[in-house]
DOMI-267510 format. One record per residue (C-alpha): residue number from 0; residue in one letter; x, y, z. Coordinates in Angstrom, 1 decimal. Layout:
<pts>
[NUM, 'A', [X, Y, Z]] ...
</pts>
This chain:
<pts>
[0, 'M', [-38.9, -35.2, 4.1]] [1, 'R', [-39.8, -31.6, 3.5]] [2, 'G', [-38.1, -29.8, 0.6]] [3, 'F', [-36.2, -26.5, 0.4]] [4, 'S', [-37.1, -22.9, -0.3]] [5, 'K', [-37.2, -21.7, -3.9]] [6, 'R', [-34.9, -18.9, -3.0]] [7, 'A', [-32.3, -21.4, -1.9]] [8, 'L', [-32.7, -23.7, -4.9]] [9, 'D', [-32.6, -20.7, -7.3]] [10, 'I', [-29.1, -19.6, -6.2]] [11, 'Q', [-26.1, -21.4, -7.6]] [12, 'P', [-22.4, -21.3, -6.7]] [13, 'T', [-20.6, -18.5, -8.5]] [14, 'G', [-18.3, -19.2, -11.4]] [15, 'V', [-15.5, -17.6, -9.5]] [16, 'R', [-15.8, -20.0, -6.6]] [17, 'K', [-16.2, -22.9, -8.9]] [18, 'M', [-12.7, -22.2, -10.5]] [19, 'F', [-11.2, -21.7, -7.1]] [20, 'D', [-12.5, -25.0, -5.8]] [21, 'M', [-11.0, -26.8, -8.8]] [22, 'A', [-7.6, -25.4, -8.3]] [23, 'G', [-4.7, -27.2, -6.6]] [24, 'D', [-2.0, -25.7, -4.4]] [25, 'D', [0.6, -25.4, -7.2]] [26, 'V', [-1.2, -22.8, -9.4]] [27, 'I', [-0.5, -19.2, -9.7]] [28, 'S', [-3.7, -17.6, -8.6]] [29, 'F', [-5.2, -14.6, -10.2]] [30, 'G', [-8.6, -15.8, -8.8]] [31, 'L', [-10.0, -14.1, -5.7]] [32, 'G', [-10.0, -10.3, -5.2]] [33, 'E', [-8.0, -10.3, -2.0]] [34, 'P', [-5.0, -8.1, -1.3]] [35, 'D', [-1.8, -10.0, -0.5]] [36, 'F', [-1.1, -7.5, 2.3]] [37, 'Q', [-1.8, -7.7, 6.0]] [38, 'P', [-3.9, -5.1, 7.8]] [39, 'P', [-1.9, -2.2, 9.3]] [40, 'Q', [0.0, -3.5, 12.4]] [41, 'I', [-1.5, -0.7, 14.5]] [42, 'A', [-5.0, -2.1, 13.7]] [43, 'I', [-3.9, -5.6, 14.7]] [44, 'D', [-2.5, -4.3, 17.9]] [45, 'A', [-5.6, -2.3, 18.6]] [46, 'M', [-7.9, -5.2, 18.2]] [47, 'Y', [-5.8, -7.3, 20.5]] [48, 'Q', [-5.8, -4.5, 23.1]] [49, 'A', [-9.5, -4.0, 22.7]] [50, 'M', [-10.2, -7.6, 23.4]] [51, 'K', [-7.9, -7.4, 26.5]] [52, 'D', [-9.9, -4.3, 27.6]] [53, 'G', [-13.1, -6.2, 27.5]] [54, 'H', [-14.6, -5.2, 24.2]] [55, 'N', [-16.0, -8.6, 23.5]] [56, 'K', [-19.7, -8.0, 23.8]] [57, 'Y', [-22.7, -6.9, 21.8]] [58, 'T', [-22.5, -3.3, 20.6]] [59, 'T', [-25.2, -1.0, 19.5]] [60, 'T', [-26.9, -2.0, 16.2]] [61, 'A', [-25.4, 0.9, 14.3]] [62, 'G', [-21.9, 0.4, 15.8]] [63, 'L', [-19.2, 2.3, 17.7]] [64, 'P', [-20.1, 6.0, 17.7]] [65, 'A', [-16.5, 7.2, 17.5]] [66, 'L', [-15.9, 5.0, 14.4]] [67, 'R', [-19.1, 6.1, 12.8]] [68, 'S', [-18.3, 9.7, 13.4]] [69, 'K', [-14.8, 9.2, 11.9]] [70, 'I', [-16.3, 7.6, 8.8]] [71, 'A', [-18.8, 10.5, 8.4]] [72, 'E', [-16.0, 13.0, 8.7]] [73, 'S', [-14.0, 11.3, 6.0]] [74, 'W', [-16.7, 12.2, 3.5]] [75, 'H', [-17.1, 15.8, 4.7]] [76, 'D', [-15.3, 17.1, 1.6]] [77, 'L', [-18.3, 15.8, -0.5]] [78, 'C', [-21.1, 16.0, 2.1]] [79, 'P', [-20.3, 18.3, 5.0]] [80, 'G', [-23.5, 17.6, 7.0]] [81, 'L', [-22.9, 13.9, 7.6]] [82, 'D', [-22.5, 12.6, 11.2]] [83, 'Q', [-22.6, 9.3, 13.0]] [84, 'S', [-26.4, 9.0, 12.5]] [85, 'N', [-25.7, 8.7, 8.8]] [86, 'V', [-23.6, 5.5, 9.2]] [87, 'C', [-24.4, 2.0, 10.1]] [88, 'M', [-21.6, -0.6, 10.6]] [89, 'T', [-22.1, -3.9, 8.9]] [90, 'M', [-20.4, -7.3, 8.8]] [91, 'S', [-18.8, -6.5, 5.5]] [92, 'G', [-20.0, -4.9, 2.3]] [93, 'T', [-21.8, -8.1, 1.5]] [94, 'N', [-23.9, -7.7, 4.6]] [95, 'A', [-24.5, -4.1, 3.7]] [96, 'L', [-25.8, -5.0, 0.2]] [97, 'L', [-28.2, -7.6, 1.7]] [98, 'N', [-29.5, -5.1, 4.2]] [99, 'I', [-30.1, -2.4, 1.6]] [100, 'F', [-32.0, -4.7, -0.7]] [101, 'A', [-34.0, -6.0, 2.3]] [102, 'T', [-35.0, -2.5, 3.0]] [103, 'L', [-35.8, -1.3, -0.5]] [104, 'V', [-37.1, -4.3, -2.5]] [105, 'N', [-40.7, -5.6, -2.5]] [106, 'P', [-41.8, -8.7, -4.5]] [107, 'G', [-42.4, -7.9, -8.1]] [108, 'K', [-40.2, -4.8, -8.2]] [109, 'N', [-36.9, -4.6, -10.2]] [110, 'V', [-33.4, -3.2, -9.6]] [111, 'L', [-31.0, -2.2, -12.4]] [112, 'L', [-27.6, -3.9, -11.9]] [113, 'P', [-24.4, -3.7, -13.8]] [114, 'E', [-23.2, -6.5, -16.1]] [115, 'P', [-20.4, -7.7, -15.9]] [116, 'Y', [-21.3, -7.8, -12.3]] [117, 'F', [-20.2, -8.7, -8.8]] [118, 'P', [-21.9, -12.1, -8.5]] [119, 'L', [-23.9, -11.4, -5.3]] [120, 'Y', [-25.9, -8.5, -6.7]] [121, 'G', [-28.6, -10.5, -8.6]] [122, 'P', [-29.2, -13.1, -5.9]] [123, 'D', [-29.4, -10.5, -3.2]] [124, 'V', [-32.2, -8.8, -5.1]] [125, 'G', [-33.9, -12.1, -5.7]] [126, 'L', [-33.8, -13.2, -2.1]] [127, 'W', [-36.4, -10.4, -1.4]] [128, 'G', [-38.7, -11.4, -4.3]] [129, 'G', [-37.3, -8.7, -6.7]] [130, 'E', [-36.1, -9.0, -10.2]] [131, 'A', [-32.5, -8.3, -11.1]] [132, 'R', [-32.5, -6.4, -14.4]] [133, 'F', [-29.0, -6.1, -15.8]] [134, 'Y', [-27.6, -3.2, -17.9]] [135, 'E', [-24.6, -3.7, -20.1]] [136, 'C', [-21.2, -2.3, -19.4]] [137, 'L', [-19.3, -3.2, -22.5]] [138, 'F', [-15.6, -3.3, -23.5]] [139, 'E', [-16.3, -0.9, -26.4]] [140, 'N', [-17.4, 1.8, -24.0]] [141, 'E', [-14.7, 1.1, -21.4]] [142, 'F', [-17.3, -0.8, -19.3]] [143, 'V', [-19.4, 2.4, -18.6]] [144, 'P', [-23.1, 2.1, -19.3]] [145, 'T', [-25.0, 4.4, -21.7]] [146, 'V', [-28.1, 6.3, -20.6]] [147, 'E', [-29.8, 5.2, -23.8]] [148, 'H', [-29.4, 1.5, -22.8]] [149, 'L', [-30.6, 2.3, -19.2]] [150, 'E', [-33.7, 4.0, -20.6]] [151, 'S', [-34.6, 0.8, -22.5]] [152, 'L', [-34.8, -1.2, -19.2]] [153, 'I', [-36.8, 1.1, -17.1]] [154, 'D', [-40.5, 0.5, -16.2]] [155, 'E', [-43.0, 1.5, -13.5]] [156, 'D', [-41.7, -1.3, -11.3]] [157, 'T', [-38.0, -0.2, -11.3]] [158, 'I', [-37.2, 1.1, -7.9]] [159, 'A', [-33.4, 1.4, -7.7]] [160, 'I', [-30.2, 1.3, -9.7]] [161, 'L', [-26.8, 0.1, -8.5]] [162, 'Y', [-23.5, 1.6, -9.7]] [163, 'N', [-20.1, 0.1, -9.0]] [164, 'F', [-17.1, 2.3, -9.6]] [165, 'P', [-14.3, 1.4, -9.4]] [166, 'S', [-15.7, -1.9, -10.8]] [167, 'N', [-15.3, -5.5, -9.9]] [168, 'P', [-14.7, -7.3, -12.3]] [169, 'T', [-13.5, -4.7, -14.8]] [170, 'G', [-11.6, -2.0, -12.9]] [171, 'A', [-13.6, 0.7, -14.7]] [172, 'T', [-14.0, 4.2, -13.3]] [173, 'I', [-16.1, 7.1, -14.4]] [174, 'T', [-15.5, 10.8, -15.1]] [175, 'E', [-17.5, 13.5, -13.4]] [176, 'S', [-19.4, 14.1, -16.6]] [177, 'Q', [-20.4, 10.4, -16.8]] [178, 'R', [-21.3, 10.4, -13.1]] [179, 'N', [-23.6, 13.4, -13.6]] [180, 'D', [-25.3, 11.7, -16.5]] [181, 'L', [-25.9, 8.5, -14.5]] [182, 'L', [-27.1, 10.6, -11.5]] [183, 'A', [-29.5, 12.5, -13.8]] [184, 'F', [-31.0, 9.2, -15.0]] [185, 'A', [-31.7, 8.1, -11.5]] [186, 'Q', [-33.2, 11.4, -10.6]] [187, 'K', [-35.4, 11.5, -13.7]] [188, 'H', [-37.0, 8.2, -12.8]] [189, 'D', [-37.0, 8.8, -9.0]] [190, 'L', [-34.8, 5.8, -8.3]] [191, 'W', [-32.9, 4.9, -5.2]] [192, 'L', [-29.2, 5.1, -6.2]] [193, 'I', [-27.1, 2.5, -4.5]] [194, 'T', [-23.4, 3.2, -5.0]] [195, 'D', [-20.9, 0.4, -4.3]] [196, 'E', [-17.5, 2.2, -3.7]] [197, 'V', [-15.5, -0.4, -1.8]] [198, 'Y', [-12.5, 0.3, -4.1]] [199, 'D', [-12.7, 4.1, -3.6]] [200, 'R', [-9.1, 4.2, -2.2]] [201, 'I', [-7.6, 2.1, -5.1]] [202, 'V', [-7.7, 4.6, -7.9]] [203, 'F', [-4.5, 5.1, -9.9]] [204, 'D', [-4.2, 8.2, -12.2]] [205, 'G', [-6.8, 10.6, -10.8]] [206, 'E', [-9.3, 11.2, -8.0]] [207, 'H', [-12.1, 8.9, -7.1]] [208, 'V', [-15.4, 10.1, -8.5]] [209, 'S', [-18.2, 9.4, -6.0]] [210, 'F', [-21.9, 9.7, -5.9]] [211, 'V', [-21.8, 10.8, -2.3]] [212, 'G', [-22.9, 14.4, -1.9]] [213, 'C', [-24.8, 14.5, -5.2]] [214, 'D', [-28.3, 13.8, -4.0]] [215, 'D', [-29.0, 13.7, -0.3]] [216, 'E', [-32.4, 12.1, -0.7]] [217, 'R', [-31.7, 9.0, -2.9]] [218, 'V', [-28.0, 8.0, -2.6]] [219, 'I', [-27.0, 5.1, -0.4]] [220, 'L', [-23.3, 4.2, -0.2]] [221, 'V', [-21.9, 0.7, 0.4]] [222, 'N', [-18.3, 0.6, 1.6]] [223, 'S', [-16.0, -1.8, 3.4]] [224, 'F', [-12.5, -2.0, 4.8]] [225, 'S', [-11.7, -5.4, 3.1]] [226, 'K', [-9.9, -3.9, 0.1]] [227, 'T', [-8.6, -0.6, 1.4]] [228, 'F', [-7.1, -1.9, 4.6]] [229, 'A', [-6.6, -5.5, 3.5]] [230, 'M', [-9.2, -6.8, 6.0]] [231, 'T', [-11.1, -9.3, 3.9]] [232, 'G', [-11.3, -11.8, 6.6]] [233, 'W', [-12.3, -9.3, 9.2]] [234, 'R', [-15.7, -8.8, 7.5]] [235, 'I', [-16.5, -5.2, 8.4]] [236, 'G', [-18.0, -2.5, 6.3]] [237, 'Y', [-20.8, 0.1, 6.5]] [238, 'I', [-23.8, 1.7, 4.9]] [239, 'M', [-24.0, 5.5, 4.7]] [240, 'S', [-26.7, 7.9, 3.5]] [241, 'A', [-27.7, 11.5, 4.2]] [242, 'N', [-31.3, 10.3, 4.0]] [243, 'S', [-32.2, 9.9, 7.7]] [244, 'E', [-35.4, 7.9, 7.1]] [245, 'A', [-33.5, 5.4, 4.9]] [246, 'M', [-30.8, 5.1, 7.6]] [247, 'A', [-33.4, 4.4, 10.3]] [248, 'Q', [-35.0, 1.6, 8.3]] [249, 'M', [-31.6, 0.0, 7.3]] [250, 'T', [-30.3, 0.2, 10.8]] [251, 'K', [-33.5, -1.4, 12.1]] [252, 'L', [-33.1, -4.3, 9.7]] [253, 'Q', [-29.4, -4.7, 10.5]] [254, 'Y', [-30.5, -5.9, 13.9]] [255, 'Y', [-32.4, -8.8, 12.4]] [256, 'I', [-29.6, -9.7, 10.0]] [257, 'T', [-26.5, -9.7, 12.3]] [258, 'A', [-27.6, -7.8, 15.4]] [259, 'C', [-24.4, -5.8, 15.4]] [260, 'S', [-20.8, -5.8, 14.1]] [261, 'N', [-17.8, -7.2, 15.9]] [262, 'D', [-17.0, -5.1, 19.0]] [263, 'A', [-13.2, -5.2, 19.2]] [264, 'M', [-12.8, -5.0, 15.5]] [265, 'Q', [-14.4, -1.6, 15.3]] [266, 'Y', [-11.8, -0.3, 17.7]] [267, 'A', [-9.2, -1.7, 15.3]] [268, 'V', [-10.6, 0.0, 12.3]] [269, 'L', [-10.9, 3.2, 14.2]] [270, 'A', [-7.1, 2.9, 15.0]] [271, 'A', [-6.4, 2.4, 11.3]] [272, 'F', [-8.4, 5.5, 10.4]] [273, 'E', [-6.7, 7.6, 12.9]] [274, 'N', [-3.1, 6.3, 12.6]] [275, 'A', [-2.7, 4.5, 9.3]] [276, 'N', [-4.8, 6.5, 6.9]] [277, 'D', [-2.0, 6.5, 4.3]] [278, 'Y', [-1.9, 2.7, 4.2]] [279, 'P', [-4.3, 2.4, 1.3]] [280, 'D', [-2.1, 4.8, -0.7]] [281, 'E', [0.9, 2.6, -0.1]] [282, 'M', [-1.0, -0.5, -1.3]] [283, 'C', [-2.4, 1.5, -4.3]] [284, 'A', [1.1, 2.4, -5.5]] [285, 'E', [2.1, -1.3, -5.5]] [286, 'F', [-1.1, -2.2, -7.3]] [287, 'K', [-0.4, 0.4, -10.0]] [288, 'S', [3.0, -1.1, -10.7]] [289, 'R', [1.3, -4.6, -11.0]] [290, 'R', [-1.4, -3.2, -13.2]] [291, 'D', [1.1, -1.7, -15.6]] [292, 'L', [3.0, -5.0, -15.7]] [293, 'I', [0.0, -7.3, -16.3]] [294, 'C', [-1.6, -5.0, -18.9]] [295, 'S', [1.6, -4.7, -20.9]] [296, 'R', [2.1, -8.5, -20.9]] [297, 'L', [-1.6, -9.2, -21.9]] [298, 'N', [-1.7, -6.6, -24.6]] [299, 'A', [1.5, -8.1, -26.2]] [300, 'M', [-0.3, -11.5, -26.6]] [301, 'P', [-1.9, -12.3, -29.9]] [302, 'G', [-5.7, -12.4, -29.7]] [303, 'V', [-5.8, -10.4, -26.4]] [304, 'Q', [-7.1, -6.9, -25.9]] [305, 'C', [-6.9, -5.3, -22.4]] [306, 'H', [-8.0, -1.9, -21.2]] [307, 'V', [-5.7, -0.3, -18.7]] [308, 'P', [-8.1, 0.0, -15.7]] [309, 'E', [-8.1, 3.2, -13.5]] [310, 'G', [-9.2, 1.5, -10.3]] [311, 'A', [-9.5, -1.7, -8.2]] [312, 'F', [-7.1, -4.5, -8.9]] [313, 'Y', [-8.6, -6.4, -11.8]] [314, 'V', [-8.1, -6.6, -15.5]] [315, 'F', [-10.9, -7.9, -17.8]] [316, 'P', [-9.3, -8.6, -21.1]] [317, 'K', [-11.0, -9.8, -24.3]] [318, 'V', [-9.4, -13.1, -25.2]] [319, 'D', [-10.1, -14.5, -28.7]] [320, 'V', [-9.7, -18.3, -28.8]] [321, 'P', [-12.0, -19.5, -31.7]] [322, 'G', [-14.3, -22.3, -30.7]] [323, 'L', [-13.8, -22.1, -26.9]] [324, 'S', [-15.9, -20.4, -24.3]] [325, 'S', [-14.4, -18.2, -21.6]] [326, 'E', [-14.9, -21.1, -19.1]] [327, 'E', [-13.2, -23.6, -21.4]] [328, 'V', [-10.3, -21.2, -21.8]] [329, 'A', [-10.1, -20.7, -18.0]] [330, 'I', [-10.1, -24.5, -17.5]] [331, 'E', [-7.2, -24.9, -20.0]] [332, 'L', [-5.3, -22.1, -18.2]] [333, 'L', [-5.9, -23.9, -14.9]] [334, 'K', [-4.4, -27.1, -16.4]] [335, 'G', [-1.4, -24.9, -17.4]] [336, 'G', [-0.9, -23.7, -13.8]] [337, 'V', [-2.8, -20.4, -13.9]] [338, 'L', [-6.1, -19.7, -12.0]] [339, 'C', [-8.3, -16.9, -13.3]] [340, 'S', [-12.0, -16.4, -13.6]] [341, 'P', [-14.0, -16.9, -16.8]] [342, 'G', [-15.8, -13.7, -17.9]] [343, 'S', [-19.1, -15.7, -18.1]] [344, 'A', [-19.0, -15.9, -14.3]] [345, 'F', [-19.9, -12.2, -14.3]] [346, 'G', [-22.8, -12.4, -16.7]] [347, 'P', [-23.5, -13.1, -20.4]] [348, 'S', [-21.8, -9.9, -21.6]] [349, 'G', [-18.6, -11.2, -19.8]] [350, 'E', [-18.3, -14.0, -22.3]] [351, 'G', [-15.1, -13.8, -24.3]] [352, 'H', [-13.3, -12.2, -21.4]] [353, 'L', [-11.2, -13.4, -18.5]] [354, 'R', [-10.7, -11.7, -15.1]] [355, 'F', [-7.3, -11.6, -13.6]] [356, 'A', [-6.9, -10.2, -10.0]] [357, 'Y', [-3.4, -8.8, -9.7]] [358, 'T', [-3.2, -9.4, -6.0]] [359, 'I', [0.0, -11.3, -6.1]] [360, 'S', [3.7, -10.3, -6.4]] [361, 'R', [5.2, -8.9, -9.6]] [362, 'E', [7.4, -11.9, -9.8]] [363, 'D', [4.4, -14.2, -9.7]] [364, 'I', [2.5, -12.0, -12.2]] [365, 'S', [5.4, -12.4, -14.7]] [366, 'L', [5.5, -16.1, -14.2]] [367, 'G', [1.7, -16.4, -14.5]] [368, 'M', [1.8, -14.3, -17.7]] [369, 'D', [4.5, -16.6, -19.1]] [370, 'K', [2.2, -19.6, -18.5]] [371, 'T', [-0.9, -17.8, -19.8]] [372, 'E', [0.9, -16.8, -23.0]] [373, 'A', [2.1, -20.4, -23.6]] [374, 'V', [-1.4, -21.8, -23.1]] [375, 'L', [-3.1, -19.2, -25.3]] [376, 'K', [-0.6, -19.8, -28.1]] [377, 'R', [-1.2, -23.5, -28.0]] [378, 'L', [-5.0, -23.0, -28.0]] [379, 'R', [-4.9, -20.6, -30.9]] [380, 'G', [-2.3, -22.5, -32.8]] [381, 'D', [-0.1, -19.5, -33.1]] 
</pts>
């Protein structure tokens, strides 16, 4: 019997999924980053109507022109020249990432990726024969990289850098000054700049700081509707760039990856854009209340230090339990009725941390924190 490809054998299940698969039905789950909201009702109705109207076929590779135009318009405050040709619809942000790396990465080249990281980044680069080279985003610097550390990783085979703000798993955001420094680094080394901004509408105490509009020739945006319109199961996102040549290449490869995005669903997202554009703000207000609750509870626990994140819906506290790894702590919490993710699931620099997704009710957050506090006290002997 023939064997399997090296690329398949090299990729392992993520630590996040491992914990999720171990959990029973009776745990309080801070595990998966999935809003506990439904998509706007007008979008659900629009998808149903679109299917009734016959929108159940293949679409153009790049997607519904009206939706692409609407997306481009939504970024005109940062990049006024964008139009539908600068947008390609994808089957989720995950699909968008795979497409981008397929377009940019040659065997032997390397891409700078953040750590702690979204677990798909590294394997996506590796699938195309590239090297994932991770830069540290440390607690001591509020999970923002330093240019000095980035400079230590660069070589002649580095072709791109990916930034993720607001961040999964840390919730970190950046200031305009930090953005400008990170942009200047990419420009200095003539790198493609891939910016993953799927949480751009979930920012709490200020405005989202984007890389869009900063450099028309090198910036490629990944975005999705999974988080901002609670459409995780719909699997729809997009790639956007002002670089027309890059868009042509990525759109071409999109055909070979998924052919096109879901027909009726694109009409549904267009309806959400046009008639429920304040829906993400409503969710964001609730997430902010949950953030404040979970951070106050965690920071009151002995041995726990937690930054108050400015975006997304995750906290990534440092948890000091002598003699136990983050995975061992997460397993003990699971035994105590709380599902969270060990920091090591997001890379070596995540060791000593846990990730909690506050995508559950405030009542469940409070109960989950009661259980977390009890388990940590027992483990620490407090």
